[in-house]
N, C-alpha and C positions, 0 to 999 in steps of 0.2 A: 280436283276437289280433295280435300283432306277429310278424312272421316274422324269424327271425334270419338274417342274411346271413353267410355264411362266405366268406372270401377264402383261396384256396389260393395259397401262394407258389410262384412258378414257379422251377424250377431254372435256374441260370445256363447260358448257352450254352457248349457244348464247343468251338465253332469259334474258332480263333485262340488257344487256350490252349496253352502250352508244358508238355509233360509230361516225365517222366523219360526216356521213349523218344526224344523229340525231341533231348534233350541228349546221350544216348548215341550216337545216329546222327550228330549233329554232331561229337562228339569223335572217333569212329571215322573219319569221312570226313576230318577235319583231319589226323590222324596218317597215314592212308593216303596222302593227297596228299604230305605231307612225306617219307614213306619212299619213295614212288614217284619223286619228283624227285631225292632223294639217290641212289637206285639208278641212275637215268639218268646223273647226274654221275659216280658211281664207275665205271660201265662205260666211259664216254667217257674218263675219266682213265686207266684201266687200258689201254685200247686205244692211246692216243697216247703214253704215257711208260713206258719200261722200268723206271723207278725207280732206275736205276743211273747215276750221274754219271761215275764212272771205270770204265774197262773192267777194271781190276784193283784194286778197293778195298782188299783185304787187303794186297797188296804195297805199295800207296801208303801205307797206315797204318804199315807197318813201316819204310818209308823216310822217315818224317816228320822224324826227327832229322837225317838227311842234308840234307833241305830246309831246316831251321832253320839248320844250319851254313852252307849255301850263301847264305842270306839275310844272315847276319852277315858273311860274306866280301864280299858285294856292298856292304853298308853301309860297310865299311872302305875300299872303293875310292873312294867319294865320287862315283860316276857317277850321273847321273840321265837319265831319258828322257822325252820328250814325244811324244805321238801326236796328229796332227791329220788332219782330213779336209776339206781345202779344196774347196769346191764339190761335195762328195760324190762326186767322180770318182776320187780317189786317196787313199792313206793315206801320210802323211809321218811317218817315225820319225826323231827327232833325239836323239842320245846325246851328252851333254856331261860334262866332268870337274868337279872341285870349283871350278875357276876359271871355269866356264861357257864353256869353250872346246870346240868340237866335236871329237870323237874321230875321227881318220882311221884308215884301215887296218883297220876292223872288218868282219867278215863278218856278215851278218844272215840268220838262218834263223828260220822259225816257221810257225805254222799260224793259220788263221782259222776259227772254229767257232761254232756256235750255243750259247747259254748252257745249254740244258737237254738237248741231245741231240747225238750225234755225226753226225747226218745233215747233209750239206752241208759237212763238214770239208774244208778246202783248205789247201794250202801257200801261202806268200805270193806269190800270183799275183793281184794286186789288179785288180779291175774294179768297176763300179758294182753295189753290193749294197744291198738294202733290208732294214730290220728290225734286230734286235739281234744282234750278233756278239761273241764273246770273242776278243781278239787275244792270242796268246802268241808271243813272239819271243825269240831268244837272240842277243846281240851278243858277239863274241869277238875278242880279239887273240891274240898269240902265247902269253900266259901267263894271261890272266884271262877270266872269263865273267860276263855280266850278263843276267839274265832280265827280260823286260818282259811285263807282263800288264795288260790294260785292256779295258773294254767299250766297243764302238762302237755307237751307235744312229743309224741313218740313216732319214730319213722315207721313207715309201712314195711313189712318184711316180705 
């Protein structure tokens, strides 16, 4: 009599197999991480920036036609201005006419301010400043006015 040998197939091991639950947990953790980091960034942005560039944005919008007319009047004058920061210690503003001759007898007024906030705003009392600043100045003689706007970036020392 011969004996029949039966082989029973062994089920594959469950260890190391990725199931639907593993994928679900991975996707949930991924999006939770992204949402968490985005939330931290939004909270920090909200705390550090008011969201308002102008202190009176509505009135500034209404006055925009006046600003455009002033820019056309300035262009007709033919004046140009250059702003330099030699050695990072002073700011030199030079205003010239169409013939590239310096304009004498102008009074210069203006402010120096950070690009994204009004914190640190100063009148033109220049001293050594690090970082980015927006310079706004007005040059006038007896009958004309010329506005100067530029960004100054000084390296940190």
